[in-house]
C-alpha positions as a LaTeX table, in Angstrom:
\begin{tabular}{lrrr}
\hline
Residue & $x$ (\AA) & $y$ (\AA) & $z$ (\AA) \\
\hline
Met1 & $-0.02$ & $-11.82$ & 65.46 \\
Glu2 & 1.63 & $-15.05$ & 66.40 \\
Tyr3 & 0.03 & $-17.54$ & 67.52 \\
Tyr4 & 0.80 & $-20.70$ & 69.58 \\
Val5 & $-0.44$ & $-24.59$ & 69.73 \\
Gly6 & $-0.50$ & $-26.39$ & 72.98 \\
Leu7 & $-1.37$ & $-30.07$ & 72.57 \\
Asp8 & $-2.18$ & $-32.46$ & 75.41 \\
Val9 & $-2.33$ & $-36.23$ & 73.88 \\
Ser10 & $-4.37$ & $-39.01$ & 75.63 \\
Leu11 & $-5.01$ & $-42.18$ & 74.00 \\
Lys12 & $-8.24$ & $-41.49$ & 72.27 \\
Leu13 & $-8.31$ & $-37.84$ & 72.27 \\
Thr14 & $-5.76$ & $-34.78$ & 72.15 \\
Leu15 & $-7.05$ & $-31.42$ & 73.29 \\
Ile16 & $-5.77$ & $-28.60$ & 71.23 \\
Cys17 & $-5.16$ & $-25.10$ & 72.64 \\
Val18 & $-4.12$ & $-22.02$ & 70.38 \\
Val19 & $-2.66$ & $-18.88$ & 72.43 \\
Asp20 & $-1.75$ & $-15.52$ & 71.15 \\
Gln21 & 1.47 & $-13.64$ & 71.86 \\
Thr22 & $-0.62$ & $-12.08$ & 75.22 \\
Ala23 & $-1.41$ & $-15.80$ & 76.35 \\
Ala24 & $-5.07$ & $-15.08$ & 75.78 \\
Val25 & $-6.90$ & $-18.27$ & 74.67 \\
Val26 & $-7.80$ & $-17.81$ & 70.75 \\
Arg27 & $-9.71$ & $-21.21$ & 70.36 \\
Glu28 & $-9.69$ & $-24.54$ & 71.63 \\
Gly29 & $-10.56$ & $-27.62$ & 70.09 \\
Val30 & $-10.33$ & $-31.73$ & 70.29 \\
Val31 & $-9.80$ & $-33.99$ & 68.00 \\
Asp32 & $-8.90$ & $-38.13$ & 67.95 \\
Ser33 & $-5.32$ & $-39.01$ & 68.89 \\
Asp34 & $-4.69$ & $-39.54$ & 65.12 \\
Pro35 & $-1.41$ & $-38.61$ & 63.66 \\
Glu36 & $-3.18$ & $-37.48$ & 60.79 \\
Ala37 & $-5.79$ & $-35.73$ & 62.36 \\
Ile38 & $-4.02$ & $-33.50$ & 64.51 \\
Pro39 & $-2.07$ & $-32.01$ & 61.77 \\
Val40 & $-5.19$ & $-31.05$ & 59.66 \\
Tyr41 & $-6.61$ & $-29.61$ & 62.34 \\
Val42 & $-3.80$ & $-27.35$ & 63.33 \\
Arg43 & $-3.19$ & $-26.63$ & 59.44 \\
Ser44 & $-6.57$ & $-25.52$ & 58.92 \\
Lys45 & $-7.37$ & $-23.41$ & 61.89 \\
Val46 & $-3.52$ & $-21.93$ & 62.59 \\
Pro47 & $-1.71$ & $-22.46$ & 59.59 \\
Asp48 & 1.03 & $-19.68$ & 60.92 \\
Ala49 & 1.66 & $-21.24$ & 64.08 \\
Val50 & 4.82 & $-19.90$ & 65.06 \\
Arg51 & 5.30 & $-23.12$ & 67.63 \\
Ile52 & 3.37 & $-26.46$ & 68.72 \\
Gly53 & 3.78 & $-27.63$ & 72.28 \\
Leu54 & 3.32 & $-30.77$ & 73.34 \\
Glu55 & 2.45 & $-32.26$ & 76.76 \\
Thr56 & 5.36 & $-34.46$ & 77.77 \\
Gly57 & 3.97 & $-37.91$ & 79.60 \\
Pro58 & 4.26 & $-41.48$ & 78.65 \\
Thr59 & 1.97 & $-41.23$ & 75.82 \\
Ser60 & 4.07 & $-38.56$ & 73.81 \\
Thr61 & 5.91 & $-40.73$ & 72.01 \\
\hline
\end{tabular}
C-alpha cells in the first residue's frame, strides 16, 4: 500500500495528514512547527511514504 503525507504548517503547529492510494485518511497528527519534530513524526508513523506535500503560503519557507 502506498501512503502520502500532507503538511499544513503554521507558526506554532504543523498538522499532518496521511492518506493511502485511495485517498482514505489513515492517520492525522499535530506536532510543533520544529524542523526536527516533523520528520521524527513522519518517519515513526509512515516510514515508507511515497510523497510528502507541503501547503504553500507565507510559513512554507
